[in-house]
MIDOSE-1310 file (N, C-alpha, C; in nm, 2 decimals, decimal comma, always signed):
residues 114
xxxx	+1,18/+2,93/-14,91/+1,20/+2,87/-15,04/+1,22/+2,72/-14,88; +1,11/+2,62/-14,90/+1,15/+2,49/-14,89/+1,23/+2,38/-14,94; +1,27/+2,44/-15,06/+1,40/+2,36/-15,13/+1,48/+2,34/-15,04; +1,54/+2,47/-14,96/+1,64/+2,44/-14,82/+1,61/+2,40/-14,77
xxxx	+1,52/+2,34/-14,70/+1,49/+2,26/-14,58/+1,53/+2,15/-14,60; +1,47/+2,13/-14,73/+1,48/+2,00/-14,83/+1,62/+1,94/-14,81; +1,70/+2,03/-14,87/+1,80/+2,00/-14,96/+1,92/+1,95/-14,81; +1,87/+2,03/-14,63/+1,89/+1,99/-14,54/+1,90/+1,87/-14,52
xxxx	+1,80/+1,82/-14,52/+1,74/+1,70/-14,44/+1,78/+1,59/-14,52; +1,78/+1,61/-14,67/+1,83/+1,49/-14,76/+2,00/+1,53/-14,77; +2,07/+1,59/-14,68/+2,22/+1,54/-14,66/+2,24/+1,54/-14,54; +2,17/+1,53/-14,47/+2,16/+1,47/-14,36/+2,12/+1,33/-14,34
xxxx	+2,01/+1,27/-14,43/+2,04/+1,14/-14,44/+2,09/+1,11/-14,51; +2,18/+1,12/-14,60/+2,26/+1,06/-14,69/+2,39/+1,07/-14,58; +2,42/+1,16/-14,51/+2,50/+1,16/-14,40/+2,54/+1,04/-14,29; +2,39/+1,05/-14,26/+2,35/+0,91/-14,14/+2,38/+0,77/-14,24
xxxx	+2,32/+0,75/-14,33/+2,30/+0,63/-14,44/+2,42/+0,54/-14,42; +2,55/+0,70/-14,47/+2,69/+0,63/-14,51/+2,73/+0,57/-14,39; +2,70/+0,68/-14,20/+2,75/+0,63/-14,13/+2,96/+0,72/-14,13; +3,04/+0,64/-14,04/+3,14/+0,69/-14,02/+3,24/+0,70/-14,17
xxxx	+3,21/+0,58/-14,23/+3,30/+0,53/-14,34/+3,37/+0,64/-14,44; +3,51/+0,62/-14,44/+3,58/+0,69/-14,58/+3,52/+0,72/-14,72; +3,43/+0,83/-14,69/+3,37/+0,74/-14,82/+3,34/+0,93/-14,87; +3,34/+0,93/-15,05/+3,36/+1,03/-15,09/+3,21/+1,02/-15,15
xxxx	+3,08/+1,16/-15,20/+2,94/+1,08/-15,19/+2,97/+1,17/-15,43; +2,93/+1,06/-15,50/+2,97/+1,09/-15,65/+2,86/+1,18/-15,70; +2,73/+1,06/-15,65/+2,61/+1,09/-15,72/+2,47/+1,04/-15,59; +2,40/+1,13/-15,60/+2,28/+1,14/-15,53/+2,15/+1,17/-15,61
xxxx	+2,06/+0,94/-15,57/+1,93/+1,01/-15,68/+1,80/+0,98/-15,62; +1,71/+1,08/-15,63/+1,62/+1,08/-15,60/+1,51/+1,08/-15,65; +1,37/+1,02/-15,60/+1,26/+1,01/-15,69/+1,14/+1,09/-15,62; +1,08/+1,17/-15,70/+1,01/+1,29/-15,61/+0,87/+1,34/-15,72
xxxx	+0,76/+1,30/-15,64/+0,65/+1,28/-15,70/+0,61/+1,38/-15,79; +0,50/+1,38/-15,89/+0,56/+1,50/-15,95/+0,41/+1,62/-15,90; +0,33/+1,55/-15,77/+0,25/+1,67/-15,71/+0,30/+1,67/-15,60; +0,43/+1,68/-15,56/+0,52/+1,73/-15,44/+0,59/+1,83/-15,39
xxxx	+0,49/+1,96/-15,55/+0,55/+2,07/-15,51/+0,71/+2,13/-15,50; +0,81/+2,04/-15,56/+0,93/+2,08/-15,53/+1,01/+2,13/-15,67; +1,04/+2,22/-15,67/+1,13/+2,28/-15,77/+1,25/+2,25/-15,76; +1,27/+2,18/-15,87/+1,40/+2,12/-15,86/+1,54/+2,15/-15,91
xxxx	+1,52/+2,26/-15,98/+1,61/+2,33/-16,01/+1,63/+2,42/-15,93; +1,55/+2,44/-15,79/+1,60/+2,55/-15,71/+1,65/+2,46/-15,57; +1,61/+2,30/-15,60/+1,63/+2,19/-15,51/+1,79/+2,15/-15,52; +1,79/+2,13/-15,63/+1,96/+2,14/-15,68/+2,10/+2,24/-15,63
xxxx	+2,03/+2,35/-15,64/+2,09/+2,47/-15,63/+2,14/+2,47/-15,46; +2,01/+2,45/-15,40/+1,99/+2,42/-15,25/+2,07/+2,30/-15,19; +2,09/+2,21/-15,31/+2,16/+2,11/-15,23/+2,32/+2,14/-15,20; +2,36/+2,20/-15,35/+2,50/+2,24/-15,35/+2,57/+2,30/-15,23
xxxx	+2,47/+2,42/-15,19/+2,48/+2,52/-15,11/+2,51/+2,43/-14,95; +2,43/+2,36/-14,92/+2,42/+2,31/-14,81/+2,54/+2,19/-14,78; +2,56/+2,11/-14,92/+2,66/+2,01/-14,87/+2,85/+2,12/-14,94; +2,83/+2,23/-14,91/+2,97/+2,23/-14,94/+3,09/+2,21/-14,86
xxxx	+3,18/+2,19/-14,87/+3,27/+2,16/-14,75/+3,21/+2,03/-14,65; +3,17/+1,95/-14,75/+3,12/+1,80/-14,67/+3,20/+1,69/-14,81; +3,16/+1,61/-14,76/+3,18/+1,49/-14,86/+3,11/+1,47/-14,96; +3,01/+1,58/-14,96/+2,89/+1,55/-15,03/+2,90/+1,65/-15,13
xxxx	+3,04/+1,76/-15,12/+3,04/+1,86/-15,21/+3,11/+1,81/-15,37; +3,02/+1,89/-15,43/+3,05/+1,81/-15,57/+2,98/+1,69/-15,63; +2,87/+1,62/-15,56/+2,82/+1,52/-15,58/+2,66/+1,62/-15,70; +2,63/+1,51/-15,82/+2,58/+1,49/-15,89/+2,43/+1,47/-15,81
xxxx	+2,36/+1,58/-15,80/+2,22/+1,52/-15,74/+2,10/+1,49/-15,90; +2,06/+1,36/-15,89/+1,94/+1,37/-16,05/+1,81/+1,33/-15,98; +1,70/+1,36/-16,04/+1,65/+1,31/-16,02/+1,52/+1,19/-16,10; +1,44/+1,11/-16,04/+1,34/+1,04/-16,13/+1,24/+1,10/-16,09
xxxx	+1,15/+1,15/-16,19/+1,02/+1,19/-16,14/+0,90/+1,05/-16,14; +0,83/+1,06/-16,03/+0,72/+1,00/-16,01/+0,58/+1,00/-16,04; +0,50/+0,96/-16,14/+0,40/+1,00/-16,17/+0,32/+1,01/-16,01; +0,20/+1,09/-16,01/+0,08/+1,08/-15,91/-0,03/+1,00/-15,99
xxxx	-0,08/+0,96/-15,90/-0,23/+0,94/-15,91/-0,31/+0,97/-15,79; -0,43/+0,95/-15,87/-0,56/+0,98/-15,75/-0,68/+0,93/-15,83; -0,76/+0,93/-15,75/-0,94/+0,89/-15,77/-0,99/+1,00/-15,79; -1,11/+0,97/-15,85/-1,16/+1,07/-15,95/-1,27/+1,12/-15,84
xxxx	-1,31/+1,21/-15,75/-1,44/+1,22/-15,66/-1,55/+1,20/-15,67; -1,57/+1,23/-15,82/-1,71/+1,23/-15,88/-1,74/+1,08/-15,97; -1,63/+0,98/-16,02/-1,66/+0,90/-16,03/-1,60/+0,79/-16,00; -1,49/+0,78/-15,94/-1,42/+0,68/-15,87/-1,31/+0,63/-15,97
xxxx	-1,28/+0,71/-16,08/-1,18/+0,64/-16,15/-1,05/+0,66/-16,11; -0,96/+0,57/-16,12/-0,80/+0,60/-16,01/-0,73/+0,65/-16,18; -0,63/+0,74/-16,22/-0,57/+0,79/-16,30/-0,42/+0,83/-16,28; -0,39/+0,81/-16,37/-0,22/+0,87/-16,33/-0,16/+1,00/-16,41
xxxx	-0,13/+1,09/-16,37/-0,08/+1,24/-16,37/+0,01/+1,25/-16,36; +0,09/+1,37/-16,46/+0,23/+1,40/-16,40/+0,27/+1,52/-16,36; +0,16/+1,64/-16,36/+0,22/+1,74/-16,29/+0,13/+1,77/-16,11; +0,12/+1,89/-16,09/+0,03/+1,94/-15,94/-0,04/+1,86/-15,93
xxxx	-0,10/+1,87/-16,02/-0,30/+1,78/-16,06/-0,33/+1,79/-16,15; -0,41/+1,65/-16,14/-0,48/+1,61/-16,25/-0,60/+1,61/-16,31; -0,66/+1,55/-16,44/-0,78/+1,61/-16,48/-0,84/+1,42/-16,46; -0,96/+1,39/-16,45/-1,05/+1,29/-16,48/-1,02/+1,23/-16,63
xxxx	-0,97/+1,12/-16,69/-0,97/+1,07/-16,81/-1,12/+1,10/-16,84; -1,16/+1,02/-16,72/-1,33/+0,93/-16,72/-1,45/+1,08/-16,79; -1,47/+1,12/-16,65/-1,52/+1,27/-16,65/-1,48/+1,43/-16,66; -1,37/+1,41/-16,68/-1,33/+1,55/-16,67/-1,26/+1,63/-16,53
xxxx	-1,33/+1,56/-16,45/-1,33/+1,63/-16,30/-1,20/+1,73/-16,31; -1,13/+1,78/-16,21/-1,00/+1,82/-16,14/-0,97/+1,78/-16,03; -0,86/+1,72/-16,03/-0,82/+1,67/-15,88/-0,89/+1,53/-15,86; -0,89/+1,56/-15,70/-0,96/+1,42/-15,67/-0,88/+1,36/-15,59
xxxx	-0,89/+1,25/-15,50/-0,79/+1,17/-15,41/-0,68/+1,17/-15,43; -0,56/+1,20/-15,37/-0,44/+1,21/-15,42/-0,39/+1,05/-15,39; -0,34/+0,96/-15,43/-0,32/+0,82/-15,34/-0,18/+0,82/-15,34; -0,11/+0,90/-15,43/+0,07/+0,91/-15,44/+0,09/+0,99/-15,56
xxxx	+0,20/+1,02/-15,49/+0,29/+1,14/-15,62/+0,34/+1,23/-15,56; +0,32/+1,27/-15,45/+0,35/+1,36/-15,35/+0,50/+1,30/-15,26; +0,56/+1,23/-15,30/+0,65/+1,17/-15,22/+0,82/+1,22/-15,27; +0,94/+1,18/-15,16/+1,04/+1,23/-15,20/+1,09/+1,11/-15,16
xxxx	+1,20/+1,01/-15,24/+1,27/+0,90/-15,21/+1,37/+0,94/-15,24; +1,46/+0,84/-15,14/+1,61/+0,87/-15,15/+1,63/+0,70/-15,25; +1,67/+0,72/-15,35/+1,66/+0,61/-15,38/+1,82/+0,57/-15,42; +1,89/+0,63/-15,46/+2,05/+0,61/-15,46/+2,16/+0,68/-15,42
xxxx	+2,26/+0,58/-15,38/+2,40/+0,72/-15,34/+2,51/+0,62/-15,41; +2,59/+0,75/-15,48/+2,72/+0,63/-15,54/+2,81/+0,69/-15,46; +2,89/+0,61/-15,41/+3,03/+0,69/-15,38/+3,16/+0,65/-15,43; +3,29/+0,69/-15,38/+3,39/+0,63/-15,38/+3,49/+0,60/-15,29
xx	+3,57/+0,53/-15,25/+3,67/+0,52/-15,09/+3,77/+0,61/-15,14; +3,77/+0,70/-15,01/+3,87/+0,84/-15,01/+4,03/+0,75/-15,03
């Protein structure tokens, strides 16, 4: 389950971003590309396990889906899709050169003073 590794990395990035401030994390918002291959429910579950006993415990993990974009290898059409792989709307070819949509971005950390 690579989601466990992603959850650990995410928790570490949040901790580094906040530094030693006395804060408690209420919510973490992630942007995840639709072609990133991340199981969101599994990531949420892993995150809950990883943050137990930290200032992130109990924080809501929310997601914004980032649509993927590809360039068709046959006709060159650039198209947007929201699954792991898309079909060119012009020629119908499956796949192509992935231009975006495999990223994972920390968008926001909502905190409260302790």
